[in-house]
N, C-alpha and C positions, 0 to 999 in steps of 0.2 A: 533232576530239578532241585534247586536249593529250597531250604525251609522258607526263606522269604517269598519265593515265588509261589510256594504252596499256600502260605498264609494269604497272600494277595489274591490268589485264585479263589480261596475259600471265602474271603470277604466279598469278592465280586459276586460269587454264587449266592451268598446270604443276602446281599443287597438286591440281586435280581429276584430272589424268592420273596423278599419284602415288597418290592414293587409289584410283583405278580399278585400277591395277596391283596395289597391295597387297591389295586385296579380291578380286582375280580368282581364278578356279579354277586357272589355269595356274601362278600364283605359289604357291598353297597346295600344289599337287601337287609343284612343284619342291622346296619345303621338306621335304615328307614324304619325297621320294626321298633327299634328303641325310641326313635323320634315319635312314632305313632303312639307308643305307650306313654311317653312324656306328655304328648298333646292331650291324651285322655285324662291324665292326672291334672294337668293345667286347666282342663275344662270342668272337671268335677269339683276340684278344690279351688275355692276363691283365692285369687292371687293378690299379693301386695296389700293384704289387710293388716291392721294394727296387730302387733304380736300378742297383746293380751287376749284378743279374740280367739287366736289359735290355742292359747293355753286353756281358755274356758271350754273350747270345743273338744280338744284331744287329751287334755290333762298334761301335767308336767313331764311324764315319762315319754310319751309319744311326741310331745311338742319338741323335745330336744332331738329326738331321732329324725323327725321330719325336717327340723331346722338344719341339722348337719347335712342332710341330703339336698337341701336347697329347694324343697318342694313348695315353699311359700312364694317363690318367684322363679318358677321353672324355666321360663323362656330367657332369663338372664343368668341362670346358674352356670357356673364355670364348666360343669360337665356337659351341659346342653350345648354351649358354645363350642366346646371341644369336639363334640360329635358333629356339629355343623361344619367345623373346619376339616375334620377327617372326610366328611362326605364330599366337600368341595374338592379336596385333594384327590379322593378316589375317582370322582367323575372327571376331573381334569386329566389325570393319568390315563383313564380309559380313552379319552378323546385323543390324547397324545399318542397312545399306542396304536389305536385303530383308525384314527382319522386319516393319516397319510395313506394308509393302505386302501381305505375306501375311495379317497380322491384319486389315487393312482388307478384303481380298478374302474372308476367312472370314466376316466380318460382313455383307458385301454380299449382296444378293438378286439382283443383276443384273436389276433390274426395268425397265431402260431399253430392253430389247429391243423390236423391232417385229415385226409379223406377217410382213412380207416377209423379215426375216432368219431367222425360225424356219423358213420354207419351204426355206431353203438348207441346213438341217441334214441329215446323212445319216440319222440315226435320227429319224423323224417319223411321225405318224399323224393322220388326220382322221376325224371322225364328226359326225353330226347327231342331236340328241336333242329330245324333246318338252318338256323342262324349260325354264324361263326361264333367262336368262343368270345371274341371281344364284343361282338354285337349283342350276344345273349347277356353278357355281363352288364353292358350299358343298359339294356332293357330291364334287367332284374333290378339294378340300382335305381332306375327311374320309378319303377312300380313300388319299390319299397319306400322311396322318398315320398311318393304320393300317399302312402299309407301312414306317414308320420315318422318314419324311421330315418335316422342319420346313417349314412352309408360310406363305405370306403372300399375301393377296388384294389386288390393286392395281387400282383403277378407272381405266380409260383413257377417252379421248374416244370411241374407236370400239369399245370392248369392255372386257372384264375379264381381267386377267392373274393367273393363279395361279402364283406362283414357289415352287419347292420345292428343297431341298438336303439332302444326306445325305453323311456322311463328311468334313465340312470340317476335322476334326481332323487330317487327313492333313498339312496344312501345319504343324501343331505339331510333327510329327516332324522336319521340317527344322530348326526352331528348337531343339528338344531335342537333336538329334544334334550340331549345331554348338556349342551351349552346353556339351554334354558334353565336347567336345574341349578347350574352354577350362578347364573345371573340372578335368579330368584333368591337363592340363599344369600348372595352378597347384598342384594337389596334389603332382605330381611335383617341381616346383621347390621346394615347401615342404619336401619330404623330401630334397632334394639337398644338395650341399655349399655352396649359396649362402649360408645363414646363417653358416656357418663362414668362408667366404671374406669375407663382410662384416665379421666380427670381425677377420680378418687385415688387411683393407684400412684399416679406420677405427678399430679399437680396440687396435692394436698387438700382436695375438696372433701369435706366430711358432712354427714347429715346433721341437721339441727334437731336436738331432742328436747329443748326447753319450751318455754312460753314467752311471748313478748310481741312487740310491734314489729311487723315485717320490715319496715324501713330501718330498724335498728339491728337487724340480724347481721353479723359480721360477714366479710367477703368470703371467708373460707367455706361458708355454707351456701354461697350463691353461685349460680352459673351465669356466665356472661352472655352477651348478645352473639358471640361467635360460636356458641354451642351448636354443632351441626344438626343435632336431632334431639327432640324431647317430646314428652307427652304429659301434661299436667292439667290441673284444674284450678279455677279461680272462682270464688263466691263473691258476688257484688250485690250489696243491698241497694234498693232504690235510692237515687240521689247521690250515690258514691261511685268512686272509680277504683281501678286497679291497673297496675303496670307490671304485675308479677304473676307467675303461676306456681303452684305448689306441686312438687313431684314427690310422691310418697316413697319412702325407703323403709327397709326392715327395722332400722333403729332410729328413725326420725323422718325428717323431710329435707329436701333441697329446694331452694328458692331460685326460680328461673326468671331472670329479667327479660322484659319484652321491649321491643323497639317502639311501642306506642302505649297509650293509656286508653282503657275502655271505661267510659262513663255510662252507667245505667240510668237512662232517663225514665223508663217505665217498663214494668214487667207485666205482661198480659197472660192470663190463664183462663181458659174456658173449660167447663166440665160437662160430661154427659149427665143424664138424670141418675145414673148409677154411681156417680162420684168419681168415675175414671176421668183423668185429664183428656180433654178433647183437642186442645191446642194450647201450647205455651210458647211465647216468643218474647224476645228482649229487644226493646228499642234503645239503641246505644248511640253514643257519639265517640268517634275515634280521633285521638289527637296524636299526630306523628311527632316523636321527640326530636327528630333531626331537622325537619322543615317547619314544624309548628302548624302544619296543615290540619284542619279538622273537617270531618264530614260525618253525616248521620248514616246509620245502617240499621237494618232489622235482621236479627239472627233467629231463625226458626229451626225446628227439628228437620233434618235432612236438607237444610238450606244454610250452609255455613258461610261465614265471611272469611275470605282469603285475602290477606294483605301482607306484602313484603315476605312472602314465602311462609307465613304463619297462618294456619287455618284455625278459626274459632268456631266451635260447634256448640249448639244448644244441647246441653247434657241433661240437666234436671233443674229443680228449684228447691229452695229451702226457706226457712224463716230468716229474715234479715235483722232480727233484734226487736221483735214485737214487744211493746210495753204492756206489762201485766199488772193488774190490781187484784189482790186476793184477800180472803179472810181465812185466818188460821184458827183452827179449833183444837184445843188440847185433847189428847187421846189417852192420857194417863192422869191419875190422881182425881181429886174431887173438884178441881177447877174447871168451870164450864165457860169462863169469860172468853169470848173471841177477841182476836186482835187483827189489826190491818197489816198488810205486807205488800210490798211492790217488788217487781223484778223485771228483768229484761232477758229475753231469750239469748242464749250463748254467753251469758255472764252468770255471776253467782251473787248471792245475798247472805249476809251473816244472820244467824238466828240463835238467840240465847233463850234456853228454857231452864230456869232455876240456876243451878251451878254448871250446867252442861252447855257447851258451845257447839253449834252445828253450822254447816254451810249448805245452802240450797243452791244447787247447780241447775239452772234452767236449760234444759236440753231440747225442748220442742214445744211447738204450739200448732194446732190445727184449727182453722176457723169454722170448719164444719166436718161432720163425719156421717156419711150416708151408710147406714147399716141395715141389714136384713133382720128386722126385729121379729119377724114371724118364722125365722128359720129354726131348725131343730137345735142348733147351737145356742140360739138366744133363749129358747125355752128351757134348755138344760140348766141355765143359771138359777132358775127358781126351783128346780127339782132336786138338785144335788147340793153340795156345799156352796156357800156364797162365794168363797174364794175358789172360783172354778176356772179351769184352764180352757174349757171348750169354747167359751164365748171369746176369750182373748185370742184364740188361734185364728179367728176370722177377721181380726183387725189388721188392715194393711197400712203401710207407712203413709201413703198419699190418698188412697181411694176408699178404704173401708171395705167391709165384707160384701156390700152390695155389688161391688165391681165384678164379682165372680158370677153373678147371675143377673144379667141385664133385664130379663123378662119377668123377674119376680115382682109381684104387686105389693109385697110387704116392705118395700123400701121406704126408709124414713131418715130424714136428717136429724140426728140426735144432738146436734149442736156442737159448740167448740169443746176442745179438750186441751189440757196442759200436761206436759211431761217434765219431770224433774228428778234429780237425785238428791237425797238427804244424806250428807256425809258427816260422821261424828269426828271428834278430835283425834281418834286413833286412825282415821283414814278409811274406816269401813263405811260402806254406803249401800243403800237400797234405792231402787228406782221406782217411781210412782207415776201413774197416769190417771188423772181425774177429769171427769166430764163436768162441764159447767151446768148443764140442765139435767133434770131427772129424765130417765128413760122408762117408757111404759113396757113392762114385762108381765105377761099374764094378768093384765088389768090393773096392775099396781104401779104407781110412780116410784122409781128407785134411782137414787144417786149411785153411780158406779165409781168406785175408788180402786184403781188397779195397783198391784204391787208385784215386784219380782226381785229376787236376790241377785241373780246373774243375768247379764245381757243375753245369754244364750237361752234363757227360760222365757216362756210366754207369760204374759201378765195374768195374775189371779185377781179377781175382783171382789171387793167387799161391797155388798148391796145394802145401802142405807135408805129406808123408806122416807119419802117426802111427807111433811106434815101438812096441816091445813093451809099454811102459808106458802106451800111449795118450796120449803127450805129443809135443811137438816138440823135446825136448831133444837127442835123438840127431842130428836134422838140424842143430840149432844148433851142436852139437859139430863136425859135419863141415864146416859153413860156416866156422867159426873156424879149423879145421885147414887148410882150403884157402888161407886168407890168411896162413898161417905158413910162411915159406920153409924153416925148419929141418925142420918136419914133412913138407913136400913132398919135401925131399931124402931124409929117412929112408924115406918111402913108396916113392920111386923106387928106392932101393937094395934094399929088400926085394922089390919087384916083379921087379927084374932077377935077384936071387939065386934067387927062386922059379921064374922062367921058365927060367933056364939051369941049374937043378939037374940036370936029366936030359939036358942037351945037351953035346956035346963041342966047343962053340965056343970054349972057353977064356976066360981073364980079359979079354982085349981086347974080345971080343964082348959080354961081360956089362957092361963099362964103357960101351960104346957104347949098349947098351940102357938103362942107367941114365940116361945123359945125355939120351936121347930121351924117356924117360918123365918125367923131371924137367921137361924143356922143355914136354912135353904138359900137365902140371899147371899150369905157369906161364902157358901160353897160355890155358888154361881159366879160371885165376884172374884173369887180366887185371891191370889196374892199379887195380882197385876200381870202375871205371866201365864199361870196355869189356871184358867177359869173356864166358864162357859159349859157347854154340854159335855166336853171332855172331862172336866172335873166332876160333873154330875155322874157320868158313867163310872168313873173311878170310885166315887163314894158308894154308889149302889153295889158295885162289885166287891168293895171291901166289907160290906155288911154280911156277906156270905148268905144272901137270901136264896132259898131253893129256886131252881131254874123255873119251876112252874109258877112261882110268885113274883118273879122279877118284873114281868110286865105290869102287874098290879102296883108294885112298888114304884115303878117308873111313872105310871099314870098319876099316882097320888102325889109324887114329888113334883111333877110338872103342873098339876092343878094348884098346888100350894105356891109354886114359883110364879105362875101367871097371876094369881091373886095378889101376892105381895108386890110384884112388879107394877101392877095397876095402882096400888096404894103408894108405891114409891114415886111413880110418875106424878100423882096428885100432890104428894108432899113436896116434891121439887118445884112444881108450879106455884104452890102456896108460898113457899119460901121466896120465890121471885116475884110475889105480888100478883099472880095471874089466877084467873078463875079456873075451877076444875072443868075438864072436858066432859062432854055428854057420853053416857054409856050406850053407844050404838054400835052397829056392825062395822062401820068404817073405822072407828077408833079401836075396836077389838082387833080388826085386821092389822091396823097399824102396829098395835102392841105385839101381835104375833110375829110380824116381820121384823120389828125392832129387836125382839128377843133373839131371833136368828142372827141379826147383825151384831148384837152385843156378844154373842158366843164367838162369832168369827173375828171380832175385833182384837181378840187376844193374839191372833196370828198376824196382825197388820204390821207390827214391828216398828212403829214410828211414834214419837211423842206427840206429833201434831198431824193434822190433816189439813191441807191447803185447798180451799175452794175458790175457783176462779169467779170473780165478780164482774170485771170489765177488762177491756183490752184495746190496744191500738195496733193494728196489724202492720208490719213492715215486711214486704216481700223481698226476696233475694233470688237472683239467678245463679245457676251453677253452669259455668262454661268450661268446655274442654278445649285447651289450647295446645296445638301440636305443630311441630315442624318435621316433615317426613320427606327428606330428600331421596330416600330409597323407594318411594312410591312409584316414581317414573321408571326406575330401574326394574321394579317388580312387574310393572305393566309391560315393559319391553320383554322381560323373560316370559311372561304369559303369552305374548304374541309369538315369540320364537317357539314356545311349546306347542301352540296350536298348529303352526306351520310344520313343525317336526312330526307331530302325531299324524296330521293329515297326509304328509308325504309318505310316512312309513306304511299307513294303512290303505291309502287310496291311490298311490302311484305304484304301479307294478313294473318292475324292470323286465324287459324281454330282450333276448339276444337271438339273432338269426344269421345263419351262414348259408351261402350258396357256393358250392364247389363245382366249377365248370371245366370240363376237359374236352379235347377233340374227340370226335366219334365219326364213324362212316356216315356220310351224307349230312353232316352238320356238327352238333356238339351234344354232350351229355351233361345234365345238371343234377346235383345232389343237394337237397335243402335239408337243414336241421334247425330246430328251434328249441329254446329252453327258457325257463323262468324260475324265479325263486319259489313262488307259490302257484301250484297247479290248481286252477279254478275252472269253472264252466266257461267263463268268458275267454280264458286262454284257449280252451279247446275250440271254441267258435272262431277265434282269431287265427289259430293254426289252420283250420279247415278253409278259411277264406284265403289265406296266403297260399295254401296248397293248390287251390283252384285258380287263383289269380296269376301267379307267376308263370305257369306253363303255357298260358294262352298266347297264341300267335298274334303278332301285331296286326 
């Protein structure tokens, strides 16, 4: 044989081995295992989130690794689609290799059996009858047909063979089940991002990563009406319309044009007493771009609108640009003068404080918050640090903590809240969440002002006690006074005079007490960054007081601090032309809580605190818009799969042969029966046929 012939034979053998591997059961199982692992990853890890969220969650190192692996969009990753392609090819080859054999076997009567081979069957029976060979064959065929068998009589040289079969459709189950896998995978790929990826690869479509009006986005970032499949979202405020859907991508978004405009007439939402949404629905008007036809519709959860092959589902709801009126309070320096500010949710407002320029990005508004104020989490706010994570962990986006315990009797609507980001000129930002009304915690009225540095962190809350007017103005006055050295000196002098009024210590001791109390206030006031109880603890630690005396030193320091803060409060009110407050338990409690809040305010990290005064709510609906041509294909595949599985498990193939030959006084019959799965039902059927066939007419 020539070298060319050897090479050709080797190539054919290699191709045959490759086909054998690709169509093998072990290869298909390996692919299914990888798909199952990918599905688990896609379930555990949120898909198609903005990339900064993944950076915050995993860090820069693991973010890059997971991004290279395509784990942020598993179901549209190139390797996942490649696995699906291989699985389709493997299943198709398996059908091509085995399907014709199975169909041939279904049609076959296996009439080439011999009498000797039938005697080797486990299930067999023999009898002799008075009928002739032809008559016995006709009788046996008739009785088998009556039992549901298809029969064929074949004349042999030494006898007559009656071949019968039943349940041959069992093999169709194999073909249907494997074909169903192909159909389902094709339907899934048809509804995947593959058509959109194709347009990005070959038609120049690219995600839009900037900001701007949707109508002004260039065509290269838009998908036309001919796009066969998509799944996006559109947010529509009340009284406005939309004719596009936003499809999120890893590096931006794609804009999908719709064949109609959706105008939101009214958004309706009902709540349970727990704050959980009970019902939300969108009353819309649809206007067809092609015909100009308009018609009303109501879209509810699990009741989508389907028009022109596009399904519109009620997905969620958001704020549609509520108008906000707020009061800003300085949180640094000796200035306590409030200022008015207005904003609109989903927009930003410029804010200038001194020489610094800030941008307030209004990110959210909730008209009510049903919270479990009697829960362990809520009480923990007043027992630990005021900037406490435990309370914020129970705050849900739409429902509040009460939604997790519908039967709790400590449920209370704590009122509206506003959420915003304060961004400085370097681009650094912190996020804040402030409640409009004070919340009752352990019997005290407290304003909650939440702060977090990263979106992945829970909010930590600064607790500001409400004054006699149910506002935070008295606390803001005290905060500004603490930052004023002149008022601190005046408060220290008054404290020393009051403390030494009934003492015989003389002027020198009074002056010494004044200096100590003024230094106490200065330490607590800090440098604007490092103050509060942290600075007090550092100061006491630096004194190197023996451990046994540290508690006494701390008590003495706190007594002096409380006294000077009381005088500082009065000095600030006197400067503003207000009468002094009465020395009673309520004001003493207020000062205690205010002192805790002053200590925590050094961690607030913002030059201002914005308090919500009034609002005009604007609701918006979030609709999911999708075109899924593969849905019908998947349904067809599921139907085929059910038929296939049912056929394989509940249809049993049985083969039966009766060999009849001449015998003295009549004829002799040998019956043999076989099946793929020997069950108790088969044993009963064999015994029935063994008893029925030999019976004389």
